[in-house]
Backbone as JSON Lines, residues from 0, in Angstrom:
{"i":0,"aa":"X","n":[9.81,-3.45,25.24],"ca":[10.23,-2.27,24.52],"c":[9.0,-1.47,24.11]}
{"i":1,"aa":"X","n":[9.01,-0.19,24.42],"ca":[7.91,0.69,24.02],"c":[7.91,0.87,22.51]}
{"i":2,"aa":"X","n":[6.72,1.08,21.96],"ca":[6.62,1.32,20.53],"c":[7.27,2.65,20.2]}
{"i":3,"aa":"X","n":[8.11,2.63,19.17],"ca":[8.74,3.85,18.71],"c":[8.4,4.02,17.25]}
{"i":4,"aa":"X","n":[7.72,5.11,16.92],"ca":[7.36,5.38,15.54],"c":[8.45,6.23,14.9]}
{"i":5,"aa":"X","n":[8.82,5.83,13.69],"ca":[9.84,6.53,12.94],"c":[9.32,6.78,11.53]}
{"i":6,"aa":"X","n":[10.03,7.59,10.76],"ca":[9.7,7.79,9.36],"c":[10.74,7.04,8.54]}
{"i":7,"aa":"X","n":[10.26,6.32,7.51],"ca":[11.18,5.61,6.63],"c":[10.87,5.96,5.18]}
{"i":8,"aa":"X","n":[11.81,5.67,4.32],"ca":[11.66,5.89,2.88],"c":[11.02,4.64,2.3]}
{"i":9,"aa":"X","n":[9.71,4.73,1.95],"ca":[9.01,3.58,1.36],"c":[9.54,3.3,-0.05]}
{"i":10,"aa":"X","n":[9.75,4.36,-0.82],"ca":[10.23,4.28,-2.21],"c":[10.98,5.58,-2.48]}
{"i":11,"aa":"X","n":[11.54,5.7,-3.67],"ca":[12.32,6.9,-3.99],"c":[11.55,8.19,-3.77]}
{"i":12,"aa":"X","n":[10.25,8.16,-4.05],"ca":[9.44,9.37,-3.97],"c":[8.39,9.35,-2.85]}
{"i":13,"aa":"X","n":[8.54,8.45,-1.88],"ca":[7.51,8.32,-0.85],"c":[8.11,7.92,0.5]}
{"i":14,"aa":"X","n":[7.76,8.69,1.52],"ca":[8.13,8.34,2.89],"c":[6.87,8.13,3.7]}
{"i":15,"aa":"X","n":[7.0,7.48,4.85],"ca":[5.84,7.28,5.7],"c":[6.23,6.66,7.03]}
{"i":16,"aa":"X","n":[5.24,6.49,7.9],"ca":[5.53,6.0,9.24],"c":[5.79,4.5,9.3]}
{"i":17,"aa":"X","n":[6.61,4.14,10.27],"ca":[6.89,2.73,10.56],"c":[7.09,2.61,12.06]}
{"i":18,"aa":"X","n":[6.85,1.42,12.57],"ca":[7.07,1.14,13.99],"c":[8.39,0.38,14.1]}
{"i":19,"aa":"X","n":[9.33,0.94,14.85],"ca":[10.61,0.29,15.05],"c":[10.4,-0.91,15.98]}
{"i":20,"aa":"X","n":[10.75,-2.1,15.51],"ca":[10.55,-3.33,16.29],"c":[11.8,-3.7,17.06]}
{"i":21,"aa":"X","n":[12.92,-3.72,16.39],"ca":[14.23,-3.97,16.99],"c":[15.23,-3.12,16.22]}
{"i":22,"aa":"X","n":[16.48,-3.2,16.58],"ca":[17.5,-2.46,15.84],"c":[17.48,-2.87,14.38]}
{"i":23,"aa":"X","n":[17.21,-1.93,13.52],"ca":[17.26,-2.18,12.09],"c":[16.07,-2.88,11.49]}
{"i":24,"aa":"X","n":[15.03,-3.16,12.27],"ca":[13.83,-3.84,11.77],"c":[12.6,-3.03,12.15]}
{"i":25,"aa":"X","n":[11.7,-2.81,11.16],"ca":[10.5,-2.0,11.41],"c":[9.29,-2.61,10.71]}
{"i":26,"aa":"X","n":[8.1,-2.2,11.19],"ca":[6.83,-2.61,10.58],"c":[6.22,-1.4,9.89]}
{"i":27,"aa":"X","n":[5.85,-1.54,8.63],"ca":[5.24,-0.46,7.86],"c":[3.84,-0.22,8.43]}
{"i":28,"aa":"X","n":[3.54,1.05,8.76],"ca":[2.28,1.39,9.42],"c":[1.19,1.75,8.41]}
{"i":29,"aa":"X","n":[1.51,2.54,7.4],"ca":[0.53,2.96,6.39],"c":[0.66,2.12,5.13]}
{"i":30,"aa":"X","n":[-0.28,2.31,4.23],"ca":[-0.23,1.63,2.94],"c":[0.5,2.52,1.94]}
{"i":31,"aa":"X","n":[1.73,2.18,1.59],"ca":[2.43,2.97,0.57],"c":[1.72,2.86,-0.78]}
{"i":32,"aa":"X","n":[1.72,3.96,-1.53],"ca":[1.09,3.96,-2.84],"c":[2.02,3.36,-3.89]}
{"i":33,"aa":"X","n":[3.3,3.72,-3.83],"ca":[4.24,3.22,-4.83],"c":[5.06,2.07,-4.27]}
{"i":34,"aa":"X","n":[5.73,1.36,-5.15],"ca":[6.62,0.29,-4.73],"c":[5.91,-0.98,-4.33]}
{"i":35,"aa":"X","n":[6.68,-1.91,-3.74],"ca":[6.17,-3.24,-3.4],"c":[5.63,-3.35,-1.98]}
{"i":36,"aa":"X","n":[5.96,-2.41,-1.12],"ca":[5.56,-2.52,0.29],"c":[4.06,-2.4,0.47]}
{"i":37,"aa":"X","n":[3.55,-3.12,1.48],"ca":[2.15,-3.0,1.89],"c":[2.11,-2.8,3.4]}
{"i":38,"aa":"X","n":[0.97,-2.35,3.87],"ca":[0.79,-2.15,5.31],"c":[1.12,-3.44,6.06]}
{"i":39,"aa":"X","n":[1.8,-3.32,7.18],"ca":[2.21,-4.42,8.06],"c":[3.36,-5.27,7.53]}
{"i":40,"aa":"X","n":[4.01,-4.83,6.45],"ca":[5.23,-5.49,6.01],"c":[6.3,-5.29,7.09]}
{"i":41,"aa":"X","n":[7.12,-6.3,7.29],"ca":[8.26,-6.2,8.2],"c":[9.49,-6.02,7.32]}
{"i":42,"aa":"X","n":[10.26,-4.95,7.59],"ca":[11.37,-4.61,6.71],"c":[12.68,-4.46,7.48]}
{"i":43,"aa":"X","n":[13.76,-4.75,6.77],"ca":[15.11,-4.49,7.28],"c":[15.48,-3.08,6.8]}
{"i":44,"aa":"X","n":[15.91,-2.23,7.71],"ca":[16.28,-0.87,7.36],"c":[17.71,-0.81,6.85]}
{"i":45,"aa":"X","n":[17.99,0.16,5.99],"ca":[19.34,0.28,5.42],"c":[20.26,1.19,6.23]}
{"i":46,"aa":"X","n":[19.72,1.81,7.27],"ca":[20.55,2.66,8.13],"c":[19.9,2.8,9.5]}
{"i":47,"aa":"X","n":[20.65,3.33,10.43],"ca":[20.17,3.53,11.79],"c":[19.15,4.66,11.82]}
{"i":48,"aa":"X","n":[17.93,4.4,12.31],"ca":[16.91,5.45,12.35],"c":[17.26,6.59,13.32]}
{"i":49,"aa":"X","n":[18.23,6.37,14.2],"ca":[18.66,7.43,15.12],"c":[19.66,8.38,14.47]}
{"i":50,"aa":"X","n":[20.13,8.03,13.26],"ca":[21.04,8.89,12.51],"c":[20.22,10.01,11.9]}
{"i":51,"aa":"X","n":[20.43,11.22,12.35],"ca":[19.59,12.34,11.92],"c":[19.95,12.87,10.53]}
{"i":52,"aa":"X","n":[20.99,12.33,9.9],"ca":[21.4,12.85,8.61],"c":[20.45,12.48,7.48]}
{"i":53,"aa":"X","n":[19.79,11.33,7.57],"ca":[18.86,10.93,6.51],"c":[17.8,9.99,7.04]}
{"i":54,"aa":"X","n":[16.71,9.91,6.31],"ca":[15.62,8.99,6.64],"c":[16.03,7.6,6.2]}
{"i":55,"aa":"X","n":[15.91,6.58,7.06],"ca":[16.3,5.23,6.65],"c":[15.4,4.7,5.54]}
{"i":56,"aa":"X","n":[16.01,3.93,4.67],"ca":[15.28,3.29,3.59],"c":[15.11,1.81,3.9]}
{"i":57,"aa":"X","n":[14.52,1.09,2.98],"ca":[14.27,-0.34,3.13],"c":[15.38,-1.11,2.41]}
{"i":58,"aa":"X","n":[16.12,-1.91,3.17],"ca":[17.16,-2.75,2.59],"c":[16.57,-4.05,2.07]}
{"i":59,"aa":"X","n":[15.48,-4.5,2.67],"ca":[14.84,-5.74,2.24],"c":[13.55,-5.98,2.99]}
{"i":60,"aa":"X","n":[12.7,-6.79,2.4],"ca":[11.42,-7.16,3.02],"c":[11.6,-8.51,3.7]}
{"i":61,"aa":"X","n":[11.37,-8.54,5.0],"ca":[11.47,-9.77,5.78],"c":[10.16,-10.56,5.68]}
{"i":62,"aa":"X","n":[9.04,-9.84,5.73],"ca":[7.72,-10.47,5.69],"c":[6.74,-9.51,5.04]}
{"i":63,"aa":"X","n":[5.88,-10.03,4.18],"ca":[4.79,-9.25,3.59],"c":[3.5,-10.03,3.76]}
{"i":64,"aa":"X","n":[2.47,-9.4,4.34],"ca":[1.21,-10.13,4.54],"c":[0.44,-10.4,3.26]}
{"i":65,"aa":"X","n":[0.79,-9.71,2.17],"ca":[0.12,-9.9,0.88],"c":[1.18,-9.9,-0.22]}
{"i":66,"aa":"X","n":[1.13,-10.86,-1.14],"ca":[2.16,-10.96,-2.17],"c":[2.03,-9.96,-3.33]}
{"i":67,"aa":"X","n":[0.86,-9.35,-3.5],"ca":[0.65,-8.44,-4.64],"c":[0.01,-7.16,-4.19]}
{"i":68,"aa":"X","n":[0.2,-6.12,-5.01],"ca":[-0.45,-4.83,-4.78],"c":[-0.91,-4.29,-6.12]}
{"i":69,"aa":"X","n":[-2.16,-3.82,-6.16],"ca":[-2.74,-3.28,-7.4],"c":[-3.4,-1.95,-7.12]}
{"i":70,"aa":"X","n":[-3.51,-1.15,-8.18],"ca":[-4.23,0.12,-8.12],"c":[-5.52,-0.03,-8.91]}
{"i":71,"aa":"X","n":[-6.64,0.37,-8.31],"ca":[-7.95,0.24,-8.95],"c":[-8.66,1.58,-8.81]}
{"i":72,"aa":"X","n":[-9.16,2.13,-9.92],"ca":[-9.86,3.4,-9.79],"c":[-11.35,3.22,-9.59]}
{"i":73,"aa":"X","n":[-11.94,4.22,-8.94],"ca":[-13.39,4.28,-8.72],"c":[-13.82,5.71,-9.02]}
{"i":74,"aa":"X","n":[-15.12,5.88,-9.31],"ca":[-15.58,7.18,-9.79],"c":[-16.63,7.84,-8.9]}
{"i":75,"aa":"X","n":[-17.03,7.15,-7.82],"ca":[-17.99,7.73,-6.88],"c":[-17.91,6.94,-5.56]}
{"i":76,"aa":"X","n":[-18.53,7.48,-4.53],"ca":[-18.49,6.83,-3.21],"c":[-19.09,5.43,-3.24]}
{"i":77,"aa":"X","n":[-20.17,5.24,-3.99],"ca":[-20.82,3.93,-4.07],"c":[-19.85,2.87,-4.62]}
{"i":78,"aa":"X","n":[-19.13,3.22,-5.68],"ca":[-18.16,2.28,-6.26],"c":[-17.04,1.97,-5.27]}
{"i":79,"aa":"X","n":[-16.58,2.99,-4.56],"ca":[-15.53,2.77,-3.56],"c":[-16.01,1.78,-2.49]}
{"i":80,"aa":"X","n":[-17.21,2.01,-1.96],"ca":[-17.75,1.14,-0.91],"c":[-17.97,-0.29,-1.42]}
{"i":81,"aa":"X","n":[-18.47,-0.43,-2.64],"ca":[-18.71,-1.75,-3.21],"c":[-17.4,-2.52,-3.38]}
{"i":82,"aa":"X","n":[-16.41,-1.89,-4.01],"ca":[-15.12,-2.54,-4.21],"c":[-14.45,-2.87,-2.88]}
{"i":83,"aa":"X","n":[-14.47,-1.9,-1.97],"ca":[-13.83,-2.1,-0.67],"c":[-14.46,-3.29,0.07]}
{"i":84,"aa":"X","n":[-15.78,-3.37,0.08],"ca":[-16.43,-4.46,0.83],"c":[-16.14,-5.83,0.22]}
{"i":85,"aa":"X","n":[-16.14,-5.92,-1.09],"ca":[-15.84,-7.21,-1.73],"c":[-14.38,-7.59,-1.52]}
{"i":86,"aa":"X","n":[-13.47,-6.65,-1.75],"ca":[-12.03,-6.95,-1.63],"c":[-11.64,-7.26,-0.18]}
{"i":87,"aa":"X","n":[-12.17,-6.51,0.76],"ca":[-11.86,-6.8,2.17],"c":[-12.48,-8.13,2.58]}
{"i":88,"aa":"X","n":[-13.63,-8.47,2.01],"ca":[-14.25,-9.77,2.28],"c":[-13.4,-10.93,1.78]}
{"i":89,"aa":"X","n":[-12.53,-10.65,0.82],"ca":[-11.61,-11.67,0.29],"c":[-10.25,-11.63,1.0]}
{"i":90,"aa":"X","n":[-10.15,-10.81,2.06],"ca":[-8.91,-10.75,2.84],"c":[-7.91,-9.72,2.37]}
{"i":91,"aa":"X","n":[-8.28,-8.87,1.43],"ca":[-7.37,-7.83,0.94],"c":[-7.33,-6.65,1.9]}
{"i":92,"aa":"X","n":[-6.22,-5.93,1.87],"ca":[-6.06,-4.69,2.62],"c":[-6.26,-3.55,1.62]}
{"i":93,"aa":"X","n":[-7.16,-2.62,1.92],"ca":[-7.55,-1.6,0.95],"c":[-7.39,-0.21,1.56]}
{"i":94,"aa":"X","n":[-6.77,0.69,0.8],"ca":[-6.6,2.09,1.2],"c":[-7.03,2.96,0.03]}
{"i":95,"aa":"X","n":[-7.85,3.98,0.31],"ca":[-8.33,4.88,-0.75],"c":[-7.47,6.14,-0.82]}
{"i":96,"aa":"X","n":[-7.19,6.55,-2.05],"ca":[-6.55,7.83,-2.32],"c":[-7.54,8.59,-3.18]}
{"i":97,"aa":"X","n":[-8.11,9.67,-2.63],"ca":[-9.14,10.42,-3.36],"c":[-8.49,11.46,-4.26]}
{"i":98,"aa":"X","n":[-9.04,11.61,-5.47],"ca":[-8.55,12.59,-6.42],"c":[-8.96,13.97,-5.94]}
{"i":99,"aa":"X","n":[-8.11,14.94,-6.11],"ca":[-8.42,16.3,-5.67],"c":[-9.17,17.09,-6.73]}
{"i":100,"aa":"X","n":[-9.06,16.7,-8.0],"ca":[-9.64,17.48,-9.08],"c":[-10.93,16.89,-9.66]}
{"i":101,"aa":"X","n":[-11.39,15.77,-9.11],"ca":[-12.6,15.13,-9.63],"c":[-13.14,14.17,-8.59]}
{"i":102,"aa":"X","n":[-14.43,13.8,-8.7],"ca":[-14.95,12.78,-7.78],"c":[-14.26,11.45,-8.05]}
{"i":103,"aa":"X","n":[-14.16,10.64,-7.02],"ca":[-13.55,9.33,-7.18],"c":[-12.12,9.32,-6.7]}
{"i":104,"aa":"X","n":[-11.41,8.27,-7.09],"ca":[-10.03,8.13,-6.66],"c":[-9.49,6.77,-7.04]}
{"i":105,"aa":"X","n":[-8.48,6.36,-6.3],"ca":[-7.8,5.1,-6.55],"c":[-7.74,4.29,-5.28]}
{"i":106,"aa":"X","n":[-8.05,3.01,-5.37],"ca":[-7.85,2.1,-4.25],"c":[-6.48,1.44,-4.42]}
{"i":107,"aa":"X","n":[-5.7,1.47,-3.36],"ca":[-4.45,0.73,-3.31],"c":[-4.8,-0.57,-2.6]}
{"i":108,"aa":"X","n":[-4.67,-1.69,-3.3],"ca":[-5.15,-2.98,-2.8],"c":[-3.99,-3.96,-2.66]}
{"i":109,"aa":"X","n":[-3.74,-4.4,-1.42],"ca":[-2.77,-5.47,-1.17],"c":[-3.58,-6.76,-1.12]}
{"i":110,"aa":"X","n":[-3.16,-7.76,-1.93],"ca":[-4.03,-8.93,-2.09],"c":[-3.24,-10.19,-2.41]}
{"i":111,"aa":"X","n":[-3.96,-11.29,-2.42],"ca":[-3.38,-12.59,-2.76],"c":[-3.22,-12.7,-4.27]}
{"i":112,"aa":"X","n":[-2.4,-13.65,-4.71],"ca":[-2.1,-13.85,-6.13],"c":[-3.35,-14.1,-6.97]}
{"i":113,"aa":"X","n":[-4.28,-14.89,-6.43],"ca":[-5.44,-15.3,-7.24],"c":[-6.53,-14.24,-7.37]}
{"i":114,"aa":"X","n":[-6.37,-13.11,-6.72],"ca":[-7.36,-12.03,-6.81],"c":[-6.86,-11.0,-7.81]}
{"i":115,"aa":"X","n":[-7.75,-10.55,-8.72],"ca":[-7.41,-9.51,-9.69],"c":[-8.39,-8.35,-9.5]}
{"i":116,"aa":"X","n":[-8.02,-7.36,-8.69],"ca":[-8.94,-6.26,-8.39],"c":[-9.41,-5.48,-9.62]}
{"i":117,"aa":"X","n":[-8.56,-5.31,-10.63],"ca":[-8.97,-4.58,-11.83],"c":[-10.05,-5.33,-12.6]}
{"i":118,"aa":"X","n":[-9.89,-6.64,-12.74],"ca":[-10.91,-7.44,-13.43],"c":[-12.21,-7.46,-12.64]}
{"i":119,"aa":"X","n":[-12.11,-7.49,-11.31],"ca":[-13.31,-7.42,-10.48],"c":[-14.05,-6.12,-10.74]}
{"i":120,"aa":"X","n":[-13.32,-5.01,-10.73],"ca":[-13.95,-3.7,-10.97],"c":[-14.64,-3.66,-12.34]}
{"i":121,"aa":"X","n":[-13.94,-4.14,-13.35],"ca":[-14.54,-4.15,-14.68],"c":[-15.77,-5.04,-14.75]}
{"i":122,"aa":"X","n":[-15.75,-6.18,-14.06],"ca":[-16.9,-7.08,-14.03],"c":[-18.1,-6.41,-13.35]}
{"i":123,"aa":"X","n":[-17.82,-5.49,-12.45],"ca":[-18.88,-4.74,-11.76],"c":[-19.31,-3.51,-12.55]}
{"i":124,"aa":"X","n":[-18.7,-3.29,-13.73],"ca":[-19.06,-2.15,-14.56],"c":[-18.3,-0.88,-14.21]}
{"i":125,"aa":"X","n":[-17.19,-1.0,-13.5],"ca":[-16.38,0.16,-13.13],"c":[-15.18,0.2,-14.06]}
{"i":126,"aa":"X","n":[-15.17,1.14,-15.02],"ca":[-14.09,1.16,-16.01],"c":[-12.73,1.44,-15.38]}
{"i":127,"aa":"X","n":[-11.71,0.78,-15.95],"ca":[-10.33,0.95,-15.49],"c":[-9.51,1.51,-16.65]}
{"i":128,"aa":"X","n":[-8.67,2.49,-16.36],"ca":[-7.78,3.07,-17.36],"c":[-6.48,2.29,-17.33]}
{"i":129,"aa":"X","n":[-6.32,1.35,-18.23],"ca":[-5.17,0.44,-18.24],"c":[-3.85,1.17,-18.34]}
{"i":130,"aa":"X","n":[-3.8,2.32,-19.02],"ca":[-2.53,3.04,-19.18],"c":[-2.09,3.67,-17.86]}
{"i":131,"aa":"X","n":[-3.01,4.13,-17.05],"ca":[-2.67,4.82,-15.81],"c":[-2.55,3.89,-14.62]}
{"i":132,"aa":"X","n":[-3.27,2.76,-14.63],"ca":[-3.35,1.94,-13.44],"c":[-2.98,0.49,-13.72]}
{"i":133,"aa":"X","n":[-1.72,0.25,-14.02],"ca":[-1.25,-1.12,-14.19],"c":[-0.97,-1.72,-12.83]}
{"i":134,"aa":"X","n":[-1.13,-3.04,-12.7],"ca":[-0.78,-3.74,-11.46],"c":[0.69,-3.56,-11.2]}
{"i":135,"aa":"X","n":[1.04,-3.37,-9.92],"ca":[2.44,-3.29,-9.53],"c":[2.87,-4.66,-9.05]}
{"i":136,"aa":"X","n":[4.08,-5.05,-9.37],"ca":[4.56,-6.34,-8.9],"c":[5.87,-6.16,-8.2]}
């Protein structure tokens, strides 16, 4: 079967690409910012992607390569590179979302249970705004 890319509803306020694997089953291609999904999650779709009336949503997660997802902020390119290299070295999947109104941004980190990206950042001297960037579960 040839790869077929479709758009799915990652969360109420976020859509993105997925690779249709079989009827009703797809692999998440990008790293969603909101919700529980992470890149390479295998999901059951809630509707037929060939139905042009609406974008299919996720009925359930069949497989997730990482059990947790956290948001970690950084304030310059050096901090982004430092956090990314350490977290990826620990097997995490990391995607950067850059702020449009200031230098820096947020890392969306899919990771194992025993890794705490926010505590790592703080240990490295990178302040975290606890009110804006709580871990998602």
